[in-house]
C-alpha positions in Angstrom: 165.3 -15.2 130.8 168.1 -12.8 130.3 168.3 -9.2 131.4 167.7 -7.2 128.2 168.0 -3.5 127.7 165.8 -1.9 125.0 168.0 0.3 122.9 164.8 1.7 121.5 164.0 3.4 124.8 167.4 5.1 124.8 167.2 6.2 121.2 163.8 7.7 121.1 164.6 11.0 122.9 168.2 11.2 121.9 167.1 12.1 118.4 163.7 13.7 119.1 160.4 13.0 120.7 158.9 12.0 117.4 161.7 9.6 116.2 160.2 6.2 116.7 161.3 2.7 115.8 159.4 -0.5 116.0 159.0 -1.6 119.6 159.4 -5.2 118.6 162.7 -4.7 116.8 165.8 -6.9 117.8 166.9 -6.0 121.3 170.4 -6.4 122.8 172.2 -5.8 126.0 173.5 -2.2 126.2 176.3 -1.8 128.7 176.0 2.0 128.4 172.6 2.1 130.0 173.8 3.1 133.5 175.5 6.2 132.1 172.4 7.4 130.1 170.8 10.4 131.6 167.3 9.3 132.8 165.7 12.2 131.0 167.0 10.7 127.7 165.4 7.3 128.3 162.2 8.0 130.2 160.0 8.9 127.2 161.0 5.9 125.2 160.4 3.6 128.1 156.9 5.0 128.7 156.1 4.8 125.0 157.1 1.1 124.9 155.0 0.3 127.9 152.0 2.2 126.4 152.2 0.4 123.1 152.3 -3.0 124.8 149.3 -2.2 127.0 147.2 -0.7 124.2 148.0 -3.3 121.5 149.0 -6.6 123.1 147.2 -6.7 126.4 144.2 -4.7 125.1 143.7 -7.0 122.1 144.0 -10.1 124.3 141.6 -8.7 126.8 139.0 -7.5 124.2 138.9 -11.0 122.7 138.8 -12.8 126.0 136.1 -10.5 127.4 133.8 -11.0 124.3 134.2 -7.4 122.9 135.9 -8.4 119.6 135.3 -11.3 117.3 136.5 -12.3 113.8 135.0 -10.7 110.7 134.1 -12.0 107.3 137.0 -13.0 105.0 139.2 -14.1 107.9 139.7 -17.5 109.5 141.7 -18.2 112.6 142.7 -21.1 114.8 143.7 -18.6 117.5 143.7 -20.1 121.0 141.7 -17.0 122.1 138.8 -18.7 120.2 139.6 -22.4 120.7 141.1 -22.2 124.2 143.8 -24.7 123.2 146.6 -22.6 124.7 150.2 -23.8 124.5 153.6 -22.3 125.4 153.6 -20.8 121.9 150.7 -18.6 122.6 150.7 -15.0 123.9 154.5 -14.9 124.3 154.6 -11.2 123.9 152.6 -10.7 127.0 155.5 -12.2 128.9 158.6 -11.2 127.0 157.7 -7.7 125.9 156.5 -6.8 129.4 159.8 -7.9 130.9 161.6 -5.9 128.3 159.6 -2.9 129.4 160.1 -3.5 133.1 163.8 -3.8 132.4 163.8 -0.4 130.8 162.5 1.2 133.9 164.9 -0.9 136.1 167.8 0.5 134.0 166.7 4.0 134.9 166.5 3.1 138.6 169.9 1.4 138.4 171.5 4.7 137.1 170.8 6.4 140.5 174.4 6.3 141.6 175.4 8.3 138.5 172.4 10.6 138.5 171.3 11.0 142.2 169.2 14.2 141.5 166.6 12.6 139.2 164.2 11.7 141.9 161.1 12.5 139.9 162.3 10.3 137.0 163.0 7.5 139.5 159.4 7.8 140.8 157.9 7.4 137.4 160.3 4.5 136.6 159.2 2.8 139.9 155.5 3.2 139.0 155.9 1.8 135.5 158.0 -1.1 136.7 155.3 -2.0 139.2 152.6 -1.7 136.5 154.6 -4.0 134.3 155.1 -6.6 137.1 151.4 -6.3 138.0 150.5 -7.4 134.5 152.8 -10.3 134.7 151.7 -11.7 138.1 148.1 -11.2 137.2 148.5 -13.1 133.9 150.9 -15.8 135.1 151.1 -16.0 138.9 154.6 -17.0 139.9 157.2 -15.1 137.8 160.8 -14.0 138.1 161.1 -10.9 140.2 163.9 -10.9 142.8 166.5 -12.1 140.3 164.8 -10.9 137.1 166.8 -7.7 136.6 170.2 -8.9 137.6 172.5 -9.0 134.5 174.7 -11.6 136.3 171.8 -14.1 136.5 170.8 -15.5 133.1 168.3 -18.0 134.6 166.4 -16.2 137.4 164.3 -18.1 139.9 160.5 -17.9 139.9 159.1 -16.1 142.9 155.8 -16.9 144.6 153.3 -14.2 143.4 152.1 -14.0 147.0 155.5 -12.6 147.9 155.9 -10.4 144.8 152.7 -8.4 145.4 153.7 -7.0 148.9 157.1 -6.1 147.3 155.3 -4.2 144.6 153.3 -2.2 147.1 156.6 -1.3 148.8 157.9 -0.1 145.4 154.9 2.2 145.1 155.8 3.6 148.5 159.3 4.3 147.2 157.8 6.0 144.1 155.8 8.3 146.4 158.8 9.0 148.5 160.8 10.1 145.4 158.2 12.7 144.7 157.4 13.8 148.3 161.0 13.9 149.4 163.1 14.6 146.3 166.9 15.2 146.4 167.8 18.8 147.3 169.0 19.5 143.8 166.3 17.6 142.0 166.1 17.8 138.3 162.7 18.9 137.1 160.8 16.9 134.6 160.8 18.2 131.1 159.5 17.1 127.7 160.4 13.5 128.6 157.3 13.5 130.8 155.0 12.6 127.9 152.1 11.9 130.3 151.6 14.8 132.7 154.2 17.4 131.5 156.0 17.5 134.8 153.0 17.8 137.1 154.2 15.6 140.1 150.8 16.0 141.8 149.2 14.2 138.9 151.8 11.5 139.1 150.9 11.0 142.8 147.3 10.6 141.8 148.2 7.9 139.3 150.4 6.1 141.9 147.4 6.0 144.2 145.0 4.8 141.5 147.3 2.0 140.4 147.5 0.9 144.0 143.7 1.1 144.2 143.5 -1.2 141.2 145.9 -3.7 142.6 144.1 -3.7 146.0 140.7 -4.1 144.5 142.2 -7.0 142.4 142.7 -8.8 145.8 139.0 -8.7 146.6 138.7 -12.5 145.9 141.9 -13.8 147.4 141.7 -16.2 150.4 145.4 -15.7 151.2 145.3 -14.6 154.8 148.5 -12.5 154.6 147.3 -10.7 151.5 143.9 -10.0 153.0 145.6 -8.4 156.0 147.9 -6.5 153.7 145.0 -5.4 151.6 143.1 -4.0 154.5 146.2 -2.3 156.0 147.0 -0.7 152.6 143.5 0.6 152.2 143.6 2.2 155.7 146.5 4.3 154.6 145.8 4.8 151.0 145.6 8.6 150.1 142.1 9.5 149.0 143.4 11.3 146.0 142.9 9.5 142.7 142.9 10.1 139.0 140.0 12.3 137.9 141.0 12.8 134.2 141.9 10.6 131.3 145.6 9.7 131.6 147.3 9.8 128.2 150.7 9.4 126.8 151.9 11.3 123.7 155.6 11.7 122.9 154.8 13.7 119.7 152.9 11.3 117.5 152.6 12.4 113.9 151.6 11.3 110.4 155.0 11.4 108.7 155.7 7.6 108.9 153.7 4.6 110.1 156.0 4.1 113.1 155.4 7.7 114.4 151.6 7.4 114.4 149.6 6.9 117.5 149.6 3.2 118.2 145.8 3.0 117.9 145.8 4.4 114.4 148.8 2.5 113.1 147.3 -0.8 114.3 143.6 -0.4 113.7 143.4 2.6 111.3 144.9 3.0 107.9 148.0 1.4 106.3 151.3 3.1 105.7 150.1 4.5 102.4 146.8 5.8 104.0 144.8 4.2 101.2 143.3 1.2 102.9 142.3 -0.1 106.3 144.8 -2.3 108.1 144.3 -6.0 108.3 143.8 -5.7 112.0 140.9 -3.3 111.4 139.3 -5.4 108.8 139.6 -8.6 110.8 138.0 -7.1 113.8 134.3 -7.7 114.3 131.8 -6.5 116.9 131.2 -9.5 119.2 127.6 -10.4 120.0 127.7 -10.1 123.8 129.0 -6.6 124.0 126.9 -5.5 121.0 123.7 -6.9 122.6 124.6 -5.2 125.8 124.9 -1.8 124.0 121.8 -2.3 121.9 119.4 -3.3 124.6 119.1 -6.9 123.6 120.2 -8.8 126.7 117.8 -10.7 128.9 119.8 -12.9 131.2 120.0 -13.8 134.9 122.4 -10.8 135.5 121.4 -8.3 132.9 118.0 -7.2 131.6 118.4 -4.2 129.5 115.7 -4.9 126.8 115.0 -1.8 124.8 117.8 0.4 126.3 120.1 1.4 123.4 123.3 2.9 124.8 124.1 6.2 123.0 127.8 5.4 123.1 127.3 2.4 120.8 128.0 4.3 117.4 131.3 5.4 118.9 132.3 1.9 119.9 131.1 -0.1 116.9 130.7 1.0 113.3 127.2 -0.5 113.0 124.6 -2.7 114.6 125.6 -6.0 113.0 127.6 -8.5 115.1 128.8 -12.1 115.3 129.5 -14.8 117.8 133.1 -15.6 118.8 134.1 -18.9 117.2 132.1 -18.3 114.0 133.2 -17.0 110.7 130.5 -14.7 109.2 129.7 -14.9 105.5 129.2 -11.2 105.2 131.1 -8.3 106.9 129.8 -7.2 110.2 130.4 -4.0 112.2 134.0 -3.3 113.2 135.5 -0.8 115.6 134.1 2.7 115.2 136.5 5.3 113.8 136.4 7.1 117.2 138.5 4.2 118.6 141.5 5.0 116.4 140.7 8.7 116.0 140.0 8.9 112.3 136.9 11.0 112.6 136.0 13.9 110.4 134.6 14.6 106.9 137.9 15.7 105.4 140.3 12.7 105.0 143.5 14.7 105.4 142.3 16.3 108.6 141.0 13.0 109.9 144.3 11.2 109.2 146.3 13.9 110.9 144.0 13.9 113.9 144.2 10.1 114.2 148.0 10.0 113.8 148.4 12.7 116.5 145.9 11.2 118.9 146.9 10.5 122.5 147.4 6.9 123.7 145.3 6.3 126.8 146.9 4.6 129.8 143.9 4.9 132.0 140.4 6.4 131.6 139.0 8.5 134.4 135.9 6.2 134.3 138.1 3.3 135.5 139.3 5.3 138.5 135.7 6.2 139.5 134.5 2.6 139.1 137.4 1.3 141.1 136.5 3.7 143.9 132.9 2.7 143.7 133.8 -1.0 144.1 136.2 -0.3 147.0 133.6 1.7 148.8 130.8 -0.9 148.2 133.1 -3.7 149.5 133.7 -1.6 152.7 137.4 -1.0 152.0 137.0 2.8 151.8 134.5 5.4 153.1 132.3 7.4 150.8 129.3 7.0 148.6 129.6 4.1 146.2 126.6 5.3 144.2 128.1 8.7 143.7 131.3 7.2 142.4 129.3 4.8 140.2 127.5 7.8 138.7 130.8 9.6 138.3 132.1 6.7 136.3 129.2 6.8 133.9 129.5 10.6 133.6 133.3 10.3 132.9 132.7 7.7 130.2 130.2 10.0 128.5 132.6 12.9 128.8 135.3 10.9 127.1 133.1 10.0 124.2 132.0 13.6 123.9 135.5 14.9 124.0 136.7 15.2 120.4 137.4 18.1 118.0 135.1 17.1 115.2 131.4 17.9 115.1 130.2 15.0 112.8 130.2 12.3 115.5 127.1 10.1 115.3 124.3 11.1 117.8 125.7 14.5 118.5 126.4 15.3 122.2 125.7 12.4 124.5 123.7 13.1 127.7 124.8 10.9 130.7 122.0 12.2 132.9 119.3 10.9 130.5 121.1 7.6 130.2 121.5 7.2 133.9 117.8 7.8 134.4 116.9 5.3 131.7 119.4 2.6 132.9 118.5 2.9 136.6 115.5 0.5 136.2 117.6 -2.1 134.2 118.9 -5.1 136.1 122.7 -5.2 135.9 123.1 -1.6 134.7 121.1 0.5 137.1 122.0 1.2 140.7 118.4 0.9 142.1 117.4 -2.0 139.9 120.4 -4.2 140.8 120.5 -5.9 144.2 124.2 -6.8 143.8 125.8 -3.4 143.4 129.1 -5.0 142.3 127.2 -6.3 139.3 126.1 -2.9 138.1 129.5 -1.4 138.8 131.3 -4.0 136.8 128.8 -4.0 133.9 129.0 -0.2 133.6 132.8 -0.4 133.8 132.7 -3.0 131.1 130.9 -0.6 128.8 133.1 2.3 129.7 136.4 0.4 129.1 135.3 -1.8 126.2 138.1 -1.6 123.5 140.2 0.8 125.6 141.4 -1.6 128.3 140.0 -5.0 127.6 142.6 -6.7 129.8 141.2 -5.1 133.0 137.7 -6.2 131.9 138.9 -9.8 131.5 140.4 -9.7 134.9 137.2 -8.3 136.3 135.3 -11.2 134.8 137.6 -13.7 136.3 137.6 -12.0 139.7 133.8 -11.2 140.0 132.0 -13.4 137.5 130.6 -10.2 135.9 129.8 -9.9 133.1 128.6 -13.5 132.8 130.2 -14.1 129.4 129.3 -16.9 127.1 132.0 -19.1 125.8 133.0 -19.0 122.1 131.0 -21.2 119.8 132.3 -24.8 119.6 133.9 -24.9 123.1 132.5 -27.9 125.0 135.5 -29.3 126.9 135.5 -26.5 129.5 132.9 -24.3 131.2 134.9 -21.2 132.0 137.7 -19.0 130.7 141.3 -19.6 131.5 142.5 -18.1 134.7 146.1 -17.7 133.6 148.4 -18.3 130.6 151.1 -20.9 130.0 154.7 -19.6 130.2 156.3 -18.9 126.8 158.4 -21.6 125.0 161.5 -19.4 125.4 161.4 -19.9 129.2 161.1 -23.7 128.8 164.1 -23.7 126.5 166.4 -21.2 128.3 165.2 -21.4 132.0 164.0 -24.9 132.2 165.4 -25.5 135.7 163.2 -22.8 137.1 160.1 -22.3 135.1 157.1 -24.2 136.5 155.4 -26.8 134.3 151.8 -25.7 133.5 149.4 -27.9 131.7 146.3 -26.9 129.7 143.8 -28.3 132.2 145.4 -26.3 135.0 144.4 -23.1 133.2 140.8 -23.7 133.8 140.8 -24.8 137.5 141.7 -23.1 140.7 144.9 -24.7 141.9 148.3 -23.8 143.3 149.4 -22.5 140.0 146.5 -20.1 139.6 147.4 -16.5 140.2 147.0 -15.8 143.9 144.4 -13.0 143.4 142.0 -15.8 142.2 142.9 -18.4 144.8 
């Protein structure tokens, strides 16, 4: 690995908040990074991170958690279907995430030249932690202590059990930047493309990201991390995200690169005259579709007859397919609500989709995280109340749109909660294992929006009990990690651990510590 500075992040705001280039363009070291005013690089860095989370990690998670399958007219030998992962697979999850983390580290490294940008440093700290959290959760041991040193071209790999405590310390530093800013602190301006300069909301997001990371440690048997988890919970501020967290640097319809990442990936092509290939290749996967359509009768979910009113805003129809099969006729794809192209007038719909916010975290996730933490005894409060709040927040999200021609009209969460309460795996009173209903309702709420977290939930809790793609007989469970990219084996061979395919499917020393 080599320290890389994304010139894109610097250029985005130097020209305007709507001047975008491809996040995957050629990157090169930029020796001027330390003299770039943090206000000029923050928006671009956030936008890079957001695109990577919503496109790369979300796509990966939606397939690995059985939300998306492959549609008619497309074939694939993707390892997400075959589970034959190699070092050539999912390289972007590693490389692009390090590019993004390095963007935020560059902002932090400019402190000597710009000491009064405390709020900017707080945000950079948070997003660096979020980036590193994705890496340690996906790979386990990764470069950290030497990863962002431009004098070290082959950084060592740190034990993820030592990285995680360091990330919590970085969150503390982020809070301190906000709570104890420099005396002449520079206020956040238009470069804050998430909260518009509201530092109280940034503190809530810091708390909620820590909550996510702490809940992720619910399965670990590492004694030091268990102690740390309990200590951190005892001091965690009870002030979490209560609204959908979205990023928008000024998306617009002028060019494909300026459109919201959801629309440019899963909406219409550059000419606005046909669906993108990613849209057409996408298919409603059978497990999630059956869960939404009241067709599951398993050991953990019995929801026969309960049709979820959110279904028409998640999938375009009721047809579905198994992962690992190639349907002869087209089945339902993502609903237009997902990429924002909703409305009877094409021009209005295209503009709305192009301008649409890119969601970093839904309020529903925050509520379900709190419900799980309370249920596990990590925090005080009513787990059932937060469980209900999570469902209500999901319904509010699917009701919150400017057009009136959404299928099913206004959705009523109270009616749904009453109907689902008697269903095993979905209802609080019907489900003996409350973690089960919390995770299943979280699965529905975050389906398509943050598939990665749902995949991690499955690995961590066993819920939902997902079937394997058709044709897989050599293993009985999903991979618990990914193999490091081929670029690491070619450029950092003396440090990168060797990981074999069988090791992905067992719990061993190379498994991320949150699953050990």
